[in-house]
N, C-alpha and C positions, 0 to 999 in steps of 0.2 A: 504494499500500500504506500502511497505517496505520503510524504511528511508535510504536505501542504495543508493549509486549513480549509474546511468546508463552510461556505456561507450559510448553508442550509443548517448545520449544526451550531454555528455561532448564533445565528438568529434565534433557534429554539431555545437555546440556553440563555440568551439574553432576554427573551420574553418570559421565560420561567422565573428569572432572578427578579424581574420587575414585578411579576405576579406574586412573588414570595414576599417582597418588600410590602406590597399593598396587604397582603394577607395577614402578615405579622403585626403591621400597624393596627389593623382592624382587631386582631386577636387582643393586642394590648388595650385597645380603646373599650372593647366589649367585655372581655373576661378579666384580664388583670386589674384594670382600674374601674371597670363597671360592674364586676361582680356577676356577670351573666355566664354561670357556668354551663348552661345548655347551648350557648352560641355555637360551639364546635360540632356538635351533634346534629345539628339541622343538616337535612340530606343535601341541600345546595351548597352549604359551606363544606361539608365533607368532600363532595364532588370537586370543589374548587381546590381544596387542600391536596386531594389526591392526584389532580391533574398536574400540579406543580411537581409533586415527587415523582410521578410517573415520567414526565418529561425530563427532569434531571437524570433519573436512573437510566432511562433509554438512551439519551444523549452521551451520558458517561460510558455506556457499554459500546456505543458506536465510535466513540473516540479511543477506544482501546486499540484501534488500527492506527492510531496517530501517536506520536511521541516515542522517545527511545529510552525512556527511563522509568518503567513502570513502578519498580520497587521503591525508587525515591519518591515518586508521585504518591504511591500508597502510604508511605512513611508520613510525609507531610499531611496528608489528609487525616490520618489517625491521630497524628499530634495535635491537629486543629480541633478534631472531634473531642479529644480528651481535654483540651483547653476549655471547650464550650461546657463539658461536664463539670469541671472544676469550678468555673464562674458561676454556673447556674446552681450548683450545691451551696455556695457560699452566699450568693446574692439573692436567690429566689428559690429555696429549697422546696417549696410547693410545686415548682415548674421545672425541677431538675430534669436534665437530659441524660439518660443512659443508653449508650450505643445507638446515637441518632444516625442521621443520613451521611454525615461525614465519615463516621466510622465504617458504615456500610461500603461506601465508595472507596475508602482506603483499602478495607479488607478484600474487596471485590477486584481491585487492580492487582493485588497480590495473587489472589486465586487465578484470576486470568493469565497472569504472566506463567503460573505453573501449569495451567491447563490449556494454554494456546496451542502447543504441538498437536494435542488431540483434538482440540475444536476445529483447528484448521483442515483436519482430515475428513470432517463431516461436511457433506453438501450443505450449502446455506439453508435451502429450504427445509430439509429434513432437521437441521440443527434448530432452526427457528421453531419447528413444529414441536420438537422435543422440549425445548426451554419452555415454551408456552404451556405445554402439558404438565411439566414439574411445576410451574408457577401456579397454575390453577389447582394443582392437587395439594400443594402445600400452603395454599392461601389461608386455610383455617387452622394451621398448625398451632398458632397461639391459643386457640380456643380447645385444643386437645384432641383434634381428629385430623385425619388424612382423607382425601378424596374430595367429592362433590356432594351437594346436597342430595340425599337419597341414595348415594353411592359412596358412603364413607366408612372409615375404619376409626374407632375409638382407640386412642393410645394410652397406655398405662399411666395412672397418675404419678407413679413413682419418677417418671422422667421429668416432672414438673416440680421437683421439690428442692432444687439447689440453684446457685448462681452461675455455675459453669456452663449450663446449656442455654442460658439467657440470649447468648450471641448467636445460637443457631436458630432460636425462635420458640424456645420452650420456657417461658417465664414461670418463676415460682409464685405461689400464692402471696399476694400482697405487693408484688412488683408493680412500680408505677414509673413511667418516664413520659415526660411531655412530648418526647420526639423519639420513637422507637422504630427501627428497621433492621430486624434481624437478617441473617443471611438467607434463611428461608422464610418468606418465598422470594425475598427481593433480589438474591443473586441471580435467580432464575430470569427475572425480568432484565437485569443487567445484560444477561447472555442473549435475551432476545434483541436488545440493541445492537449487540455485537454481530449477530447474524443477520439482522435487518440490513446493516450497512454492507454486508457481504454480497447482498442481492444486487445485480447489475441494474435492474430496473430502478431501485431505489438510489443507489449511489450515483449512477449517470443520469438519472432523471432530475435529481435534485440539483446537479451541476448545470443543467440547462435553464433553471428557472432564473428569472431576473430579480433576484433577491437583493436587498440593501445589505450593505457591509456592517455587520454588528460585532466585528471582531473585537473592537476596543472594549466594549462592555463585557463580551464573552470571556476575554482573557482575565478580567478583574472579578470574575463572578466569585471566587473563594474569598477575596478580601471584602467584597460587598457582603457576602454571607456572615463573615466574621463581624463586621462592624455595624451592620443595619440595625440589629435588635436594640442596642442601646439608644441609637438615634430614634428609632420608632418609639421606644418607651419614653424618651425625653419629649419628643414632640407631642405624644399623645398626653402626656401630664401636663405639658404647657397649655395645650389647647383646652383641657379640661379645666384648669385653673383659670383661664380666660373666661371660658363659659360660665363658670360659677360666679365670676366677679362681675358679669354683665348685669 
């Protein structure tokens, strides 16, 4: 694969980062400062949140074809994820993040580097179908079962009694994280992005589209991710204070 950037992937990531900033500002406004604990559970808000996550994960999987230092990239993402965990535990323990999306992407970069020789021997369409099948089959792993509604297998409760399998997708009773993306099912979605970009129709077709250049914003997505939450919180607090004073 070429080392050059893709405008389609840059644009998708840039739109996702803007949507994420808007979502977290709204979360701070309604939930953290407004006390509306039911806001994230509304179906349209959940759909919004999932669209952001899915886009990031799929784009990150597709970007596995670019870059020459996946282990370094994975290390940086994991360190940033651990930084977010430390900050949220100290500053906002009720909203602490344990194994959030950055840790998922960091570990996925490492796994992809290890599995890439095997994945590249798989035909793209077959690989995409297998990754999608595994994603849907493990989507309810956190709830204690594998499979699909009406065709599932209940897993032993003993598998959900310790912290070691939280990363895999088996949280223990009482585990809470405001941003939790375990390897299963989400690494499977990451692989969907990787195989999607191997399809000539997707890769070549996206290159023919007259898309704007969003590379500047896309290249800074990690730093925006790290910095935007304090800014959103501060801005939401300031606006609430101003509204209360009017």
